[in-house]
C-alpha positions in Angstrom: -0.2 -0.2 0.1 2.8 2.8 1.1 5.1 1.6 -2.6 1.7 3.0 -4.3 0.0 5.7 -1.7 -1.3 7.9 -4.0 -4.0 5.3 -5.3 -4.1 3.9 -2.1 -5.8 6.8 -1.1 -8.2 7.5 -4.0 -9.4 3.6 -4.2 -9.6 2.5 -0.6 -12.3 4.8 0.0 -14.3 4.2 -3.7 -14.3 0.6 -3.7 -15.0 1.0 0.3 -17.9 3.2 -1.0 -18.6 1.2 -3.7 -19.7 -1.5 -1.0 -21.2 0.2 1.3 -24.0 0.8 -1.0 -24.1 -2.7 -2.5 -23.6 -4.4 0.8 -26.5 -4.9 3.2 -24.8 -2.9 6.3 -26.9 -0.5 8.5 -26.1 2.3 8.9 -24.3 2.2 12.1 -21.9 -0.4 10.9 -22.0 2.1 7.3 -20.7 5.0 9.9 -18.0 2.7 11.2 -16.7 1.6 8.0 -16.6 5.1 7.1 -14.4 6.4 9.5 -12.0 3.6 9.5 -11.5 4.0 6.1 -11.3 7.8 6.1 -8.7 7.6 9.4 -6.9 5.4 7.3 -6.6 7.9 4.4 -5.4 10.3 6.3 -2.7 8.1 8.0 -1.8 7.6 4.6 -1.6 11.4 3.5 0.2 12.2 6.9 2.8 9.6 5.9 3.2 11.2 2.3 2.9 14.8 4.0 6.1 13.9 6.2 8.2 11.8 2.7 7.6 15.2 0.8 11.1 17.3 0.5 9.2 20.2 -0.6 11.4 20.5 -3.4 9.3 22.0 -6.2 8.5 19.0 -8.9 6.4 16.4 -8.9 6.9 13.6 -5.8 5.3 10.0 -5.4 5.2 9.7 -8.8 3.2 6.4 -10.1 2.8 6.1 -13.9 1.3 2.9 -16.2 0.2 3.4 -19.6 -3.1 3.1 -20.2 -4.5 3.7 -23.9 -0.8 3.5 -25.7 -2.1 4.6 -29.7 -3.6 8.4 -28.1 -0.8 8.5 -24.9 -3.8 8.2 -22.3 -0.9 7.3 -19.2 -2.3 6.8 -15.8 -0.2 8.8 -13.8 -0.8 10.4 -10.4 1.7 12.7 -8.8 1.7 15.5 -5.9 3.6 18.6 -6.1 3.5 21.9 -3.4 0.5 22.7 -5.3 -1.2 19.9 -5.1 -0.3 18.8 -1.9 -2.4 21.0 0.2 -5.3 20.7 -1.8 -5.4 16.2 -0.8 -4.3 17.1 2.2 -7.5 19.1 3.6 -9.4 16.3 2.0 -7.7 13.5 4.0 -8.0 16.0 7.5 -11.5 16.8 7.1 -13.4 14.3 5.8 -12.9 12.1 9.2 -14.8 14.3 11.1 -17.9 13.7 9.5 -18.4 11.0 10.2 -17.5 11.2 13.8 -20.4 14.4 13.7 -23.1 12.8 12.0 -24.6 9.4 13.4 -27.7 9.2 11.6 -27.6 8.9 8.5 -28.6 6.4 6.1 -25.4 3.7 4.3 -26.0 5.2 1.0 -24.8 8.5 2.9 -21.7 7.5 4.2 -21.3 5.2 0.8 -21.6 9.0 -0.9 -19.1 10.4 1.5 -16.4 8.0 0.8 -16.9 7.7 -3.3 -16.3 11.7 -3.1 -13.6 11.2 -1.1 -11.5 8.6 -3.5 -12.6 11.1 -6.4 -11.8 14.3 -5.4 -8.2 12.7 -4.3 -8.1 11.2 -7.7 -8.8 15.0 -9.6 -6.3 16.4 -7.8 -3.8 13.6 -8.1 -4.3 12.9 -11.9 -1.1 14.2 -14.4 -2.7 13.1 -17.2 -5.7 15.0 -18.5 -8.0 12.5 -19.2 -7.8 10.6 -16.2 -8.0 13.8 -14.6 -11.4 14.9 -16.9 -12.6 10.9 -15.6 -12.1 11.5 -11.8 -13.5 15.4 -12.2 -16.8 13.6 -13.7 -17.1 10.8 -10.3 -16.3 13.0 -7.6 -19.8 15.4 -8.9 -22.0 12.3 -8.9 -22.2 11.4 -5.2 -22.7 15.2 -4.3 -25.9 14.9 -6.9 -27.0 11.9 -4.8 -26.8 12.9 -1.4 -28.6 17.0 -2.0 -31.3 15.0 -4.1 -31.2 11.6 -1.3 -31.1 13.4 1.8 -31.9 17.8 1.2 -34.3 19.9 2.2 -37.2 20.8 1.0 -35.8 22.8 -2.4 -33.2 19.6 -2.8 -35.0 19.0 -6.3 -34.6 22.5 -7.5 -31.0 22.7 -6.3 -30.2 19.5 -7.9 -31.3 20.4 -11.0 -29.4 23.8 -11.5 -26.5 22.4 -9.8 -26.3 19.7 -12.3 -27.0 21.9 -15.4 -24.5 24.1 -14.4 -21.8 21.5 -14.2 -22.8 19.3 -17.6 -22.3 22.3 -18.9 -18.7 23.3 -18.0 -17.7 19.8 -18.3 -19.0 19.3 -22.0 -17.3 22.9 -22.5 -13.6 21.5 -21.2 -14.1 18.7 -23.1 -14.3 20.1 -26.1 -11.6 22.4 -25.3 -9.1 18.9 -23.9 -9.9 17.2 -27.3 -8.6 20.1 -29.2 -5.2 20.3 -26.8 -5.0 16.5 -27.8 -5.7 17.1 -32.0 -3.2 20.4 -31.4 -0.2 18.1 -29.9 -0.7 15.9 -32.1 -0.6 17.9 -34.9 2.7 20.3 -33.5 4.8 16.7 -32.3 3.4 13.9 -34.6 2.6 11.7 -31.7 -1.2 12.2 -28.5 0.1 13.3 -25.4 -2.2 13.8 -22.6 0.5 14.3 -20.3 0.1 17.4 -18.8 4.3 18.2 -18.4 4.1 17.3 -21.8 0.9 20.1 -22.8 2.8 23.0 -21.6 5.0 22.7 -24.6 2.5 23.5 -26.7 2.2 26.9 -28.9 -0.8 28.1 -28.7 -2.5 30.8 -31.1 -5.9 32.4 -32.1 -9.0 32.1 -31.5 -9.2 28.4 -31.4 -6.4 28.9 -28.3 -8.9 31.8 -26.9 -11.9 29.8 -26.9 -10.3 26.3 -25.3 -9.1 28.8 -23.2 -12.5 29.8 -22.6 -13.9 26.3 -22.2 -11.7 25.6 -19.6 -11.7 28.7 -17.5 -15.8 28.4 -17.3 -15.8 25.3 -16.0 -13.6 25.7 -13.3 -15.2 29.1 -12.9 -18.3 27.5 -12.5 -16.9 25.4 -9.5 -15.0 27.9 -7.5 -17.7 29.6 -8.5 -16.4 33.1 -9.7 -18.8 35.8 -10.3 -21.1 35.6 -12.5 -21.2 31.9 -12.4 -22.1 31.5 -8.7 -26.4 31.2 -9.0 -26.2 28.2 -7.9 -24.4 27.9 -5.0 -27.4 29.9 -2.3 -29.4 26.9 -3.3 -26.9 23.7 -3.3 -25.5 24.9 -0.2 -28.8 26.0 1.8 -31.3 22.7 1.0 -28.3 19.9 0.4 -26.9 17.4 4.1 -24.1 19.0 5.4 -22.0 16.9 4.9 -22.4 17.6 0.7 -22.7 21.0 1.7 -18.9 20.5 3.3 -17.7 18.9 0.6 -18.9 21.5 -1.7 -17.3 24.3 -0.1 -14.2 23.1 1.4 -12.8 20.4 -0.8 -15.2 20.5 -4.7 -14.7 24.5 -4.8 -10.7 24.5 -4.6 -10.2 21.8 -7.0 -11.1 24.7 -9.2 -8.8 27.2 -8.1 -6.0 24.5 -7.6 -7.4 23.4 -11.3 -7.0 26.4 -12.9 -3.2 26.6 -11.9 -2.3 23.0 -12.8 -3.7 23.3 -15.9 -4.7 26.3 -17.4 -2.0 28.5 -16.7 0.9 26.1 -18.0 -1.1 25.8 -21.2 -2.4 28.8 -21.8 0.2 31.3 -20.1 -0.3 34.0 -23.1 -4.6 33.6 -22.9 -4.0 33.3 -18.8 -2.2 36.6 -18.4 -4.0 38.8 -20.8 -7.3 38.5 -19.3 -6.4 37.9 -16.1 -6.9 41.4 -15.1 -10.7 41.2 -16.5 -10.8 37.9 -13.7 -9.1 39.7 -11.0 -11.6 42.3 -11.4 -14.7 38.8 -11.7 -13.1 37.8 -8.0 -13.6 41.0 -5.8 -17.0 42.0 -7.6 -17.2 38.4 -6.2 -16.3 39.2 -3.0 -18.1 42.5 -2.8 -21.8 41.1 -3.3 -21.8 38.1 -1.5 -20.7 39.8 0.8 -23.4 42.0 0.4 -25.9 39.0 -0.1 -24.8 37.3 3.2 -25.6 40.4 5.4 -29.6 40.1 4.4 -29.9 36.5 5.2 -32.0 34.8 7.9 -30.8 31.7 7.3 -27.8 30.5 8.8 -26.5 28.4 6.3 -27.3 30.6 3.5 -25.6 33.4 5.1 -22.7 30.5 5.5 -23.1 29.8 0.8 -22.5 33.4 0.6 -20.0 34.0 2.4 -17.6 30.9 1.4 -18.3 32.3 -2.4 -17.0 35.4 -1.3 -14.2 34.3 0.3 -13.5 31.9 -2.5 -13.1 35.5 -4.2 -10.0 36.2 -2.6 -8.0 32.7 -3.5 -9.0 33.3 -7.0 -7.5 36.9 -7.2 -4.4 34.9 -5.7 -4.3 33.3 -8.6 -5.1 36.4 -11.3 -2.8 37.9 -10.3 0.5 36.1 -11.4 3.6 36.6 -8.6 4.8 34.2 -6.0 3.3 36.3 -3.0 -0.2 36.0 -4.2 0.2 32.2 -5.5 1.9 31.2 -2.5 -1.6 33.3 -0.7 -3.9 31.4 -2.6 -2.6 27.8 -1.8 -1.9 28.9 2.0 -5.4 30.3 1.9 -7.1 27.1 0.3 -6.1 25.0 3.1 -7.0 27.7 6.0 -10.6 28.5 4.5 -11.4 24.7 4.3 -10.7 24.4 8.1 -12.3 27.1 9.2 -15.4 27.4 6.5 -15.6 23.8 6.6 -15.7 24.2 10.2 -19.0 26.4 10.3 -21.2 24.2 7.9 -20.5 21.3 10.4 -21.3 23.2 13.2 -24.5 24.6 11.5 -25.4 21.1 11.2 -24.8 20.1 14.8 -27.0 23.4 14.9 -29.7 22.1 12.7 -30.6 18.7 13.8 -30.9 19.9 18.0 -32.2 23.0 17.3 -34.2 21.9 14.0 -34.0 25.6 12.5 -31.5 27.3 10.7 -33.3 30.8 11.7 -30.7 33.6 13.2 -33.5 34.8 14.2 -34.9 31.9 16.9 -31.4 30.9 18.4 -29.5 33.1 20.4 -27.8 32.5 24.0 -25.5 29.3 22.4 -22.4 30.7 24.7 -23.7 30.2 28.0 -25.2 27.3 27.2 -22.8 25.2 25.4 -19.0 27.2 26.5 -16.7 24.7 24.7 -19.1 25.0 21.2 -19.1 28.7 21.5 -15.4 28.5 21.8 -14.8 26.4 18.1 -17.2 27.8 16.5 -15.6 32.0 17.9 -12.4 30.2 16.4 -13.3 28.9 13.3 -15.3 31.9 12.7 -12.3 34.4 13.3 -10.3 32.3 10.9 -12.5 32.9 8.0 -12.7 36.8 9.2 -8.7 36.8 9.2 -8.1 38.0 12.9 -4.3 37.6 13.0 -3.1 34.6 15.0 -5.3 32.5 12.8 -4.8 30.2 10.0 -6.7 32.9 7.5 -4.4 35.9 8.2 -1.6 34.5 7.0 -2.9 33.3 3.6 -5.1 36.6 3.1 -2.2 38.8 4.1 -0.1 37.2 1.1 -2.6 37.4 -1.1 -4.1 41.2 -0.4 0.4 42.4 -0.4 1.0 40.4 -3.9 -2.1 42.0 -5.4 -1.8 45.6 -4.6 2.0 44.0 -6.5 -0.1 43.4 -9.3 -2.8 46.1 -9.3 -3.2 48.7 -6.6 -7.1 49.7 -7.0 -7.6 45.1 -6.9 -5.5 45.5 -4.1 -7.5 47.8 -2.1 -10.5 46.7 -3.7 -10.1 43.5 -2.1 -8.8 44.4 1.3 -12.0 46.8 1.6 -14.6 44.0 0.9 -12.7 41.9 3.3 -14.3 44.1 6.1 -17.5 43.0 4.7 -17.2 39.2 5.7 -16.1 41.0 9.7 -19.0 42.6 10.1 -21.8 40.1 8.4 -19.7 37.7 11.0 -19.6 39.6 14.1 -23.4 40.2 13.6 -24.4 36.7 13.4 -22.0 35.4 16.2 -23.9 38.1 18.9 -26.8 37.4 17.9 -27.1 33.5 17.9 -24.5 32.8 21.1 -24.6 35.9 23.2 -28.8 37.4 22.8 -30.8 36.4 25.5 -31.5 32.6 25.4 -35.5 31.8 24.4 -37.5 28.3 24.3 -35.9 26.9 21.9 -32.3 27.3 23.1 -32.8 26.6 26.5 -32.0 23.2 25.8 -29.4 23.5 24.0 -26.2 20.9 25.3 -22.7 21.6 24.7 -20.8 19.1 22.3 -20.0 15.4 23.6 -16.5 14.1 24.0 -16.6 12.3 20.4 -17.9 15.9 19.3 -14.8 17.5 20.7 -12.3 15.0 19.9 -13.5 15.6 15.9 -13.2 19.0 16.0 -10.2 19.2 18.2 -7.8 18.6 15.3 -9.4 21.0 12.7 -9.0 24.0 15.5 -5.7 23.0 17.0 -4.4 23.2 13.1 -6.1 26.9 12.4 -4.2 28.1 15.3 -1.1 26.1 14.0 -1.0 27.4 11.0 -1.7 31.2 11.9 0.6 30.9 14.9 3.8 29.5 12.5 3.0 29.4 9.0 6.2 28.6 8.2 7.0 25.0 8.0 3.8 25.1 5.7 4.8 27.9 3.4 7.7 26.2 2.9 6.1 23.4 1.2 4.3 25.1 -1.0 6.6 27.9 -2.3 9.0 26.7 -4.3 6.3 25.2 -5.9 5.0 28.4 -6.9 8.1 30.3 -7.2 8.9 27.3 -10.7 4.8 27.6 -11.9 5.5 31.6 -11.9 9.1 31.4 -13.2 7.0 29.0 -16.3 4.5 31.1 -17.0 7.1 34.1 -17.7 8.9 32.1 -19.9 5.8 31.1 -21.6 4.8 34.7 -22.6 8.2 36.1 -23.2 7.9 33.2 -25.9 4.6 33.6 -27.0 5.5 37.4 -27.5 8.7 36.3 -29.0 6.5 34.6 -31.6 4.2 37.3 -32.7 6.8 39.6 -33.1 8.6 36.9 -35.4 5.3 36.5 -37.3 4.9 40.3 -37.6 8.3 40.9 -39.3 7.6 38.0 -41.3 4.5 39.4 -42.5 5.8 43.3 -42.9 9.2 41.7 -45.1 6.3 39.6 -47.8 
């Protein structure tokens, strides 16, 4: 298992999930199996993290020829860019199985399949393999929202399905174009991501292929104005599905931009980076203002999550080492803080049978441990110094100012909106008078404390001593930015050369 650690992290949960769906397993047994499997994946992830040297290149490479005639290989690998997305899922998934104990075996089976498929998408070194895992990871989420969601689950499932299918089809068309372009230029077929970076693309078709990838990933992030599926899916979906969508899947959208779009479409990415950065800022502002108006606790967090994803996306579009390092750091910071908040809201809903902010109050007096854990996650979400959220946002704003002063100022100002609605919500829910509904609210059990303690500890450790984490991220970020700048320089030189040739003719 340790010789093929990435394959084990991918296919162990997928196989276990399929068994849970097909075998007559009681729900308590399914929950126990899910927890054990996710715990094994976490142990494998910790072993991988400890053995990762962070020199900047690909590590733990697994490569097996698959469809030789088309140059498609089963290729897995991780670097500093993919490592933290992979580890975020490995750390967070065991918490779900500990916290929610009343669900069916299908619920837990779909969670395991989602965990394995997301790990596959993050580790894939072949574009076709990535596309397969990209599609598979969405299926369990569709089922979870459609089967276990609340009253508006049908409409929410239909909306997210239409959005994601449209994006996936555009991406598939772009993948086919890239494969054909590579064959035309080099005489062989290949979908190896490292080799595709050597493509020289230009013209209208290159712009269209770039748009196909960016639309698919913008929907998943989600980037304004492709975010409209998010409030319904996050609100109507069960807490575990919302947790997975917010904490992991949205991050894979950002990761995919870094891994696939930037190396292959460097000139196009550079040309439209400022526009994309403004879309990120607009998304931050719009979703932040929308969060203030929400009366539903979960829907407020949905808009909050979309707003914070805007600043992570901005870090990618700013095209410098500080901003990209901040985005990669913030991926884990946001996954832990916002993921924990969605799980806390799930606990509140199970115990109080409501998500209305007006129906809650005085919980801090009844559940001080719950209030303290919630406060730490909430303060990390708004970027309080000493928490993980501050480091990533600081690096992103620093890189944004370096890229474009207006973008940096607007992004920094927009973060104030998040502070306002989060503190308002916390005051209403935890410090106002206790009512008949919250008078019987009980504090977290020892199992729930055990489940959340590693996440809370990680939030504080990453905020107080971030250097060990940045050390593993920064080399890969430097390589990525250097490669992008080189690609742009080569493309500009080619454009000048073509212009001279035309003048000579």
